[in-house]
Steps between C-alpha positions, in 0.01 A plus 500: 500500500817532297494291183872453530556548127747782513301773673544633851142532618277802531553630854755767576776381268637634174400285205683532170398369159795405291540468123337742262236609746758629746251663730566590863186455699601787728572852383780720629643221713183449702379147560138420432292593801746743663316797649547868419438650845206405720270228365180334621617172347691271733552256211570544130165573329640411154542127562322418169727722297410741221394446140413675176274401213323567171752738343380771268726741310441770761472301818438187707301392802698466829395266775572415858303373799571602858524176695741499795354159593409362157364167629288640781205254532239781476622602153591856605875452456549638846357838405250704705145562363586849380642661186871579468665759277764355270749714310646386171784615277617418147855585391736453209764346726495245779635749755218751426729791420272576204137465615251559220168421670383482858172497682289355775243219513267364767531139609158403632389193694220431252771407249734331753714816513614442139604789282458527122658818365451570127795719410491702181722764343801270459722468193439201271733201468722563801572358843379667814547429871229532762446471871238560773516640849246447776524601864858609443602159359661480161402212268732301281574654162342355190592542138252528216499590133252691288381386158633660184297766312207356302642589158861407575674205347713331768777276373424236764258420781589250771245357742427189700183319597425291810214315667400250768685553828368264769695620805485163673626294198825674432743785569483808282858472378382572146399846613850568636640421154228698327586805713845490342374473138517809282132526401265793447186330633383184678159354417334295770238277340323369804503285815682758705372321810364149559191446710577142608518414866856513637654259748650609830855521363423682175562211266857495361577829673515322837414811702223509762172637365247637746177305518297803380700512175459138399137447392375568149403869494132587481481862616692828466714454812607152384578617145699794631707265711552256214632783282724624781640148543591478134630860488712466818796354305824683421534354151151607392553839662830535310340427163227761558759756608711436190232514226150631424237225489176468304277247677174313437334230706418138415309250716697443818472863602144394589447123464623230264323507161231753586307624199304825491281500813519123540705313758606144444245420774210664316394163356409387848127546568547685829753753367382864486675690210481819709742345750763462227451853372558635853813287535628614160438864582722464809769333291483775237545771763795330666662456154468869427629594849825309454600587142602802289170544313341819368166637621300355206598154626363562850210257547150600609379193678474222246539744209852551370679577175850362478531489120700797357777592257856617529678649197875507448553741214454350155665179624226324693152514644426279799135401501451376859196272534288366784389145419324439835241759590294503179523139377228238469520206734740221399323241282428140597560559870860621455804272517666324205243351263471315173191517285359815663262654248415789731843651445407542131176694570479815286514827691688372804729772638811515712533878491139621505345706220632841615860391552494297182397802290750718684777255403394476137476878464841550661663236282346652190615855583849400614786654300783335699733235356402246766170428666558314825180332629577456869261262679463202728425164341620328177340623178667230294333158474638274770411139429603294803444159331790384274286211371241508221246683718509851643456635851498867604511711816165667529645800687724593203387667176441141384180516708393812305570397142270757338661785695837390364356474148367857530838628617688331217251635248560853628877452477457412133216739405668800664853408377633529852873565501709219657279363777682326783304344787667504847355250747542369855300243703649172365797480736713412201689676226350447153540641152235442234387618161144629482340316205184595316408131527690314770393163361663581165875553539512655154250778580625861526689611811339820635738578785688340786443437870757499778394343829708572811558251780422574865720688742454233767174307451535119462837507671822403317369323191729359230610574148255278308234340714266222379214741440728726293610204288132426431439859395784490248380167363140616462547852370714573193466875556657480850873526440639503852406440863686486827371432853754687712426821688600838358387787284524622141718793390402656166673738264321686224657671202338613178619175344428231756355398835729282708398297808762363738357227724681551830505203741612409851608144590316513835281730716429277800826623647638852456796621298446338160679638191313606189572412139337521160358162405435601138394798294246541220446784256225604265575743219288806427278434202577126504296336779643179633757375749868450434744374761765764564 
């Protein structure tokens, strides 16, 4: 399943990342999967690559999953029902001449033979290289980077954010380009997989998909296979090997537009809510098994805590939110609605009381220049009707108006320093000012929001689609939108936050180039968008 966008595939061949990443995926001249001596593996067990995540000043979490047959119908990845010892190493150089940490972990069948190693004792603000070995087989080499010391004042912080990667609607060419970007962190804001049924030829991929992998997933085996299908791509593997990720889920990791413990089908009289909770618990576990997440993010059935913070010196705090698990149900039956009074009901929540207070306390205590609120769905008002009326998407913060009002009040009352909201979900690029009163263009601007387009969802798109034109006509505070696929690259200094909206002309065939469609900045101490 080679995406054809510049990589060489994941089996037994040397894969190089060019540009500033410059990482060999094999150390000391060894190709990924080459054995050291005798091995019980007859195939490469590292078909899904390696990854790192959630950098702290003294360490990161390292991930891999042993899966010599990643798309095995029974969800085992071709592994036996027994634990396997996995060795890991972290070094200052990609040939591992200077190893600084090493150890051993157990890959157990209960977690799909995934490994999550929380490495500590590293130096802050520097690159490291890591690899695994299992059964005598050496994994590809990944590169990661630790965060700067909490009290340091970095001159610059570069990161990117991504979302929405329906495997069957487009090639992951954007990830190949992202692997070559010089960034310290990649934020994934949700929809890492899509639960939709898949046709026999994998949509635009045009590769045969086994019948067992096609239906909408409902249980743990099916969710494991859906993750493996999305992960089994050399461009996505390359991006994970090049940069540490910080990830949080949205809806399609479970089911479109789920809310709390409610499925979209819960309005049907014969629907048992316990059935959805069981399904979601399976989805949560498969999500954890396939991504570089720390132990506090490991779900316990339907209980999970994905919201957390990452600090990058005195430059930025990333407040990573979960807008799915703790929200009230969408008002007025979901969808796009006009005249929905339920969305205005006092006390409605999209974060839940505990997460909401956690966010407010963290924003109030923050002493960093920038406060990046990383989450899933648009905070800004998104009126979809350019006429005299208004219509809003009930799944967005527009369906939870009092929750947005409370957030904006906290930003003002606590004098939060330079809030910037980072958002996915919309399958479009968008830049907007956050207004105290969106219906009054003259009201104070409290911050800005950058929305990133999808990696592949909704196929090729176009520069300005009809829906985007309506958004610009109906919302004075929305300054830019684009409906092509891509990601957002950001650069923070003590003076400004810059967002480069990176786009690809097509994703339904491989090999597309990438370019910057436009850039916007907001200056520290002066909230509001300016085109760069």
